[in-house]
N, C-alpha and C positions, 0 to 999 in steps of 0.2 A: 426410557429409551434404551435399546439393546446396545451392547458393546459394538456389534457389527455396524450399526448405523453411525455410532460415534466415530469408529475407525474410518468409515467411508467418508464422513464429513470432514475429518481431519485431512484425509488425502485429497479430497476435492478442494477444500479451502486452501490448503498448502500449495497445491498445483497452481490454482488460480492466482493465489498471492504472489508466487515466484514469477510467473509470467507477467503479472501486472507490473511488478517492480522493475523487471528488465525493460519492458516496453516504455514505462514511464521515465525511466532514467534516459533512455535514448531521446524520448520527447523533450525532456527538460534540457538535455545537452544541446539538442537542436535549437530549441527556443533561445537558449543563452547565446549560441553562436549568432542566431539571426538578429537578436537585439544589440549584442555588444560588438559583434564582428570578430570576436576572439574565441579561441577554445576555452572551455571551462577551466578555471584554475584548480590546482591541487591545494586544498586548504591546509594540508599538512606541510607544505613546502614553506620553510621560514623566509624564503625570498618573495613570497606572495604577500602583498600588503594585508594587514589584518582586516581592513574594511572590506576589501575585495573578497577575501576568504570567508568572512561573515556573511556577506551578500549572497555568495554562492551557496553557502551551507543553508541559509534560510530559504533561498529560492528553491533549491533541490528538495529540501524537506517538505515544504509546502506542496510542491508539485507531486512528488511521489505519495505523500500522505493523502492528498485529495483523491488521487487515482485509486489508492487502496481502499479508501473509505467508500467511494462509489461502486467499485467492483464487489467488495465485501457485501454491500447492501443488495446488489443485483444478485449475487450468489445465494444469499440467504433467502431472497424471494424465490428464486428458482427452485431451491431445495424444498421450500415450503409447498410450492405448487406440485412438484414431482412426488414428494413423499407424504404430504398431507400433514406434516408436523412441523413446528419451527425448528430451524437449525439448532443443533445441540448447544452451541456456544452463545446463542442469542436468546435463550429462554430467560424469561423474567424470573428473578428469584425474590422471595419475600423473606424478611427477617422480623420475627416477633420476639419481644422480651417479655 
């Protein structure tokens, strides 16, 4: 695969990833507020109880991670449909000894 396609994929995947992260963070914040009735805690604040900080870190990590996983899979599928080749970072590699 040529360098130009790899560069194009990196720009495409990077842009999609950045947008996904921002949107997913807003959604996770909104869900946290809806469920708890409070604003999300700052996990770095020593005044926030450790259990609450850990709960927030796990919830936000799972929410953002799942969103990125789904969007990356959709982006790779769209790339394959548009370009006719698998996305550069999703190629299967084989290793023989």
